[in-house]
N, C-alpha and C positions, 0 to 999 in steps of 0.2 A: 296297617302300617308297618313299614319294613322294619326289619331288626335293628339296623344301623341307627335309624331315625329313635326308635325306642331306646336304644343305649345312649344316644346324645341327651335325651330327655332326662334319663336317670342320672346321667352325670351332671346334667343342668341343675337338678333339684338337689343333689349331693353337695355341689359347690354353694349354693344358696344356704342350705341347712349350716353349713360350715362357717358362712359368712355371718348368718344371725347369731350362731352360737359365739363367734368372736365378738361381736357388737354387745350381746348380753353380758359377756365377761368383762369387757373393758370399760363400757359406759358407765357402770357404777364407780369403777376405780378412777375414771376421768373426772366424774362428777365429784368425788371426795376430795381430789386433789384441788380441784378449782376452788371447793369450799374452804380447805386447809390455806390455800394462798390467799384467798379474799380476806380471810379473817386476820392471817399474819400481817399482811400489808396494811390493814387498817389499823391495827394495833400499833405497828411501827410508826404510822403517822401521828396516832393520838396515845401516846404511851399512858398517861395519867388518867385513866378512866375507872369509874367505879366498876363493881363486879357486875356480871351479866353475862348474856349470849346473843350474839347477832344473828343467829339463826341460820337459815339457808341463804345462799347468794341471792342478791336482789331483793326477794320477796320477804326476807328476814324472818320474823315472828308474826307477819301480818295474818296467816292463816289461823293460826291459835287465837289471836286477838278477835278476829272476825267471829270464829267459830263460836267463842264463848259470848260474845255479843248475840248471836243469834239464838243462842240457849237461852237468852235473858238475864245473863249473870256477867257482863263485861267486867265487873270489878274483880271478879276472880283472876283475871288476867295479872293485875297488879298485885292481888293479895298472895297469889301463889309464888311469885317471885320475891316479895319481900319475905316471906317464910325461907324460901330456898337459899337466898344470899344473906339472910340476916341484917338486911340493910333497907332502909326506906328509900335509898337512891340506887338505881341500877341503869344499866344501859340495855339497849335493845334496838331493833330494827323494825320499823313499821311504814308501809307505804312507799318503799324503796327509798327511805330516808333513815339513816342511823341517829338515833335520839338517846338522851338521857332523861329518866323519869325521876321527878321530885316528889316526893309524898311527905305527908305529915305536915305539922305546924311548922316545924323549923325549914322544911323545903319550900312551903308557900311563902313564907316570911322572906326568905333569901330571893325567891323569883320574883316577887313583886315589889319588894323595896330596891331592886337593883337594875329596874329596867333603864336601859341606854347608858348604863355604867358597866355592870359586869355582864349583863345579858340583853339581848336586843330582839325586838319583835321580828319574826322571820316567818316566810311562807314556803312551803315546799315548792318546787318547780312546777309539779303537775297543776297546782292551783291556777297558775297563770293561763292555762287553758280554758278554764271557767270563768276566769276573771282577767281578760286580756289586758286591759289597762293597768294591771298590777305591776306590770314589767317597765312601765314609764317612769315611776318613782320607787326609791327604796322603801322598804316597809317602815324603816326608823321615821323617814320624812312623812310619809303617809299618816304615822299614827301622831306625829305633831300637828298635821294639818287638821286631822279630824278633831282632836282635842281643843282646838281653836275654833273649829266650827261649831260643835254642838253645844258648847256651854251657853252661847247666845239663844240657841233654840230652846234648851232645856232648863234655863234659869227660872225661878219660882214665878216671877211675873208674867212669864210667857206660858208657863204650864197652866196658869189660871185660866187661860183663854179656852184650854181644851177639857176642862173639867165636865162643862155641860154636854159636850159631845161624847166624852166616855161613859158618862153616866146614862146617856139616852142609848148608845150602842149596847152598853151592859145589860140594861133593863129589857131590851128588845131581844137580845139573844138568850137570855135565861127564860123569858117568858115563852118563846118559841121552842127552845131546843131542851131545856132542863124542867120546866114546869109541869106537873101531873103527869110524871112519869114514874113506873114503877121501877125502872132500874135505867141507869145511864153509863155509858162507857165514857170515862172522862178524857182520855188522851185526845181522840179526834175532836171532841167537842171543845176542849181548853185551845188547841191549836187553831180551830175554826175562829174560836172568839179572839184571840190575841191577833190573829192575821186581819180580822175584819177592823180591829182598832188600827193597827199598823196601816192598813190601807186607806183609811179615812184620815188620820192624822198625818201621814207622810205624803200621800198623794191627792187627798181630798176625793177619793172614789167612794162612792155610796151605794151603787147599784149593786145588790146581792149577787145577781147573775154573772156580772163582770168580776166580781171578787172571787167567786167559784171558779170561774173559768181561769182567773189569774194564779188561783191556788194550786190547782193540780199539777203544774210543771215542777212546782217547789219539792213535790215529794220525790221527784227523780233526782233534782239536785242534792238533796239531803242524803239519798243513797249513794249517788254517785261519789260524794267528797270523801265518805267513811267507807272506802272500799280500795282494793288493789288498783291503780291508775293504769289500766289496760284500754287503750283507746282502739277497740275492734268494734264493728256493728253488733248491736245486741248486748253489750256488757254494760254494766250500771254506769261506769265513767263515761263511756260514749253517750248514753242516754242523757246523762247529766250535762254534757257539753251541748247536745241539741236543745235540751230544755231552756238552758240559758241563754242561747241564740234566739228562741222563740220569744222568751220574756224581754229581752233586750230590744227586739225589733217593736214590741208593743210600747215599752217604756221610752224609746226615742221618739215615737209619735206623740206620747203623752207630754214629754220634755218639749218639743217643738211647737205644740199647741199652747202650753203653758208660756213660753217665751212670747209668742204672739200675744196670748191674753194679758200679759204684764205690760207689754209695751202699748196695748190699747186701753189699759185701764180696767179690764174686766176680770182681772184676777189681783188679789191682795199680795203684797211683798211677805206678810206675816201669816198667810193662812195655813201654810202646812210646811214641811222640811224641803219639799221640792223647790219652791219659791225661794226659801232661804239658801239653798244651795246655788241657785241660779244667779243669785244677786250679791252672794258673798265671794270676797277675793282674799288671796292669801297675802302674806307679809310683803312680797314683791307686786302686790297690787294685780296678780294674774287670777283669771277666773277659770274654774274648771270647764272642760269642754263637754259635750254631750256624752260621749262614750264613758268618761269618768264619771259623771253624775249617775248615768244608768248603772253602771257596776256597784256603786255605793248604795245606791237605793235597794238592788238586788241582795246585796249584803245585809243590809238593814232589815228587808223583808224576810230574808232566810232566818235571822234572829228571832223575828217575831214569830214566824210559822214554827219553828221547832225549839228553840232553847227557851223562850219565855213560857210556851204551851207545856214544855216539860217540867218547868218550875212549878206552874199551877198544879200540875197533875200530882206532883209529889207533894205539894201543900195538902191536897183533898186525901192522898194516900195516907199521910202521917196522922191527919185528923182521923181518919177511919181506924188506923192501927192503934192509936193511943186515946182510949176513952177517957181518961183523966184530963188530957189536954183538950179534948172535944168539949166535955163539960163546963170546963173552966172558960172556954172562949164562948159557949153557949150562955153562960150565966153573966159574961162581961167582966170576968176577973183578970182576963189576960189582956195586957196592952200589946198587941203585935202590929208591927208597922205595915205588914203584909196585907193585913185586913182592909186598910185604907187604900192600897193598890188594886186588890182584886176583891172588891166588896160582894160582888154577884155571886161568886163562888160560894163564900162562906155563908152569906144569907141563905141562899138555896138549901145548902146543906143542912143548915142548923134549922131551918123553919120546916123543911119538908121531910127531912131524915129519909130521903129516899135511897134504895139500895144501889151502891157503887160499884161498878166493875173498872178496875184499873188496868188499862192495855197500853 
């Protein structure tokens, strides 16, 4: 290689090093300025806010929240800030949304006693990608519609029709999954149990293989909702969107078949919540379309798959951690309404006294 070319290469590398140095020097400064401007602009728009920190631009404090969740102690995110700000109410930024967290008895009472007066039901924009029909109506109107819809399905005389089904599913599940086991892992079994009940009561699906195939995508939805909503291939949020699309396709087929069965008299108007949704109209006489029904059924199944299963898991956890409560329940001295709702769990724990692993 000639000397002039070598000299040109040396000069080129020197110029690139200088450029990298300038970038390394100014990028942190620029990011800091963006963060300061972001916080000040937000504070100017909403000056009367509780103490707190909005964190980094856009992502806020989501990374800290998720990190504590991955470590198994998500509650520390809240407790740390209550101690830091000496307040049970604080502001933060989670999943690209500025929020205020209300804690304690007073905060919960204020929140749940002032719905549609001082506070309104609200969904972040990214939820619309998972539930597209959510953009068609406001969260407030949607909440009103669901309150009118479900009391008819959940009133005592309606629930009596499902007791036999619930009892049969419960006995079969615990006989197969809990009985004669030296150790059980509660959470996956509890979610499996509640999801089986939901599929049976909401959609009249009885085939265990169909339920298992149906259940798998819900793991992706749960993971995708509680994460930073970045829609790139391979991210949890992207997998949640894809999983919802797959479930929606299958649900739409079930809905269309049910409409046909109802028209031909092969299905009962009161057999499950799907029939109830198809035949119920709102105050204006309007019926829900198939996409709306599919999204609402997904939301209901998601609650059964995760939230209810979590509640069952914590019931077993606290019984295992509190021997005096366990003994009182075992002797029949405690009147717990939850025993009537989840009898199988308690009966199995109390009779077999098997080792329990909470996960």
